[in-house]
N, C-alpha and C positions, 0 to 999 in steps of 0.2 A: 753292411752291418745291420744286424737286427737287434735291437735292445727292447726289453720288455720290462714293464712295471707290474708286479702282482701284490695282491693284497686286499683284504675284507673290504666290505662296505664301509665307507668313511675313513679309510685309512690315509687317504691324500694322493691317490695314484693319479688322477687326472691334472691335478695342481702340479704335482712334481714332473709330471710328462710334458707340460707346457712350459715350466721353467728350464727343465734340461733341454727341450728342443730350441728354446731361445738362445741358451747359453751356448751349446754346440752347434747350432745351425743345423740341427737334425728334422727330418720330416715327422710331425706327429700323426699318429692315427689313435683318435680317441674312441672310448665305448660308446656306442650309438644309444645312450640312454634315453634321450628326450623323445627320438623318433621311434622308440620300441612301442608298438601299439597295444602291448599286451600288459605293460609294467604296472599300470594304474588298475587294471583288472585283477592282475596278480595279487597286489598286496590287498586287495579288498576279498579275493576268494582264491587262495593258494591252490586248493584241491582242484578246482575248474580249470585253471589256467597255466599250471606249472610246467606241462610239457609244451604247451604253444610258447611260452616265454623262453624256455630254454632251447628249443629248435631254431627260434629267431636270433638269439644270441650266437649258438652254433654256427648258424649260416652266415651271419654278419662277419663273424671273426674268421671262418674260412675263406670267404669273400677278401677279407684285408690281406690274408696270408698269400692268395693268388696274385693279388695286386702288388704284393712287395716285389715279386719276381720281375714285374715290368718296370720298377722303378730303380734306377741305378743310384740310389741315394742310401744314406744311413736311416734307418727309420726306428722311431722309439713308440711303443706300442703300449696303449693303456689297457691292462688285463690281457690274458692269454687264453687260447682256446683249452689249454689243459685245465684251467680253473673251471670252467664250464663243466668239463666232464669228469674231472677227478674230485670236485668239491661241491658245486652247487646241485648238480643233477642228483648224485648219490645221497647228499643230504636231504633232499626233498623225499627221496624214496624211503630213506630212514624214517623220516617223520611221518610217513604215510600221506605226503601230500602230494607224491606222484606214485601211481599205482605200478605195480611190476610190469606188466604189459607194455605200458608207455616207457618205462625205464630201459627194458631190454632192447625196445625199438630205438631209443635214443642212443644207447650204447653201441649198438651196431652201426648206427649211423656215424658216430664219433671214430670207430676202429676203421671204418671205409676211408674217412676223411683223413686220419692220421697217417696213413700210408703215404699221402702226398704233402704232408706238413713236415717242415723243417724246424727244428726248436730254436729259440733265439740263442745268438751268440752269448749274451749276457742276461740274466734274469736278475732284476732287483726286487727283493721282497720287502714290503714295508709292514713290519711286525708292531701290531698295536694292541693295546688292552682294551677290554670292552668299554671302559670309561672314557677312553680317547676316541673310540668309534662314535659313540654316543653323542660325544661333544660335538664332533665334526659334522655327524648327520644333522643335530638339532642347528648348527651353525648355518649350514647351507639352506636350509628350510624348504626342502621339496615336500610338497604335499603328500605325495604318494609313498614317502617313506616314514610318514608319522606312525604307522602303524606295524613298523618292523619291532618284534618282540626281543628281549634280552636273550632269552632262550635261543631263538633263531640266530643272533649273531654269535653267541657262545658256541654253538654246535658247528658254525661255519668256521670259528677261530681254531676249535680243536682239529678240524679237517685240514685247515691251512698249515698248522704245526706238523701234522703227520705228513702232509705231502712234501713239506720243505724238507724234513729230515731225510726223505728217502729220494729228494731230486737229483738226478744223476745225468740228465740230457745236456747239460753245458755248465758254463761258469755261473756262480751264484753269488750274490752279493746281498746280506741281510742287513737292513737299516732298522733300528730301532726308533720308531715313530713316536714314541712316548717321551714327554718332555722336552721336544724341540718344535721349533717353527721355522721351517725353511722358506716360509713366505716373507716373514717380518724381520727375521734375523739372518743377516748375510753370513755370518760365521756357520750357521747350521747349514745352510746351502753350500756353502764353501767346503766343508767337511766332507758332504756327501759327494761332492764334484771331485774332491781328491781321491776319494776312495774308488770311485768310478774309473777316474784316470788310470789307477793302478791297475784295476781290472782290465781295461781296454789296451793298456800296453803289453799285457801277457796274452791278447787275442792274436797277435800277429808274430 
């Protein structure tokens, strides 16, 4: 079984992935943020490095999905390949941070990969307001994220909301990540687990 967690920067995807992996004894696949050689450069000069960054993430997530096929385990994935192609890349293009030529090249590459990609059995979307995202980003203190603008986060949030409204590739569970703390509050985590259990029982 393949479970995936989607959400904007700072929504809590990685933390929830780790907690659920521990609870269910699932195999976690985390977003390869620290190992991305373009991320720091991207936040310093988005125009120059946007294409490189997105191709790295696309390649990394596609490789993860291929690896899933060789693991006879339940996988929980931090962010999906669809978010790269449906949210981050088009947002960069719309903001004139990725030119049309690069965007068309990127889209063509994704469409080819998508032929070989199976969607997750359950998608968990962490819905979060900008104030929640900013608070989480500041709390984790990654230097390269200090330059993320409110406008950039807002545009991503708009795209997430639009994407989720039309998502039809499988089961979807929306979790309101505002005003909850699934790290410190066991009741909040328990509530999420109960909702996931209800969805999973419907998968079989």
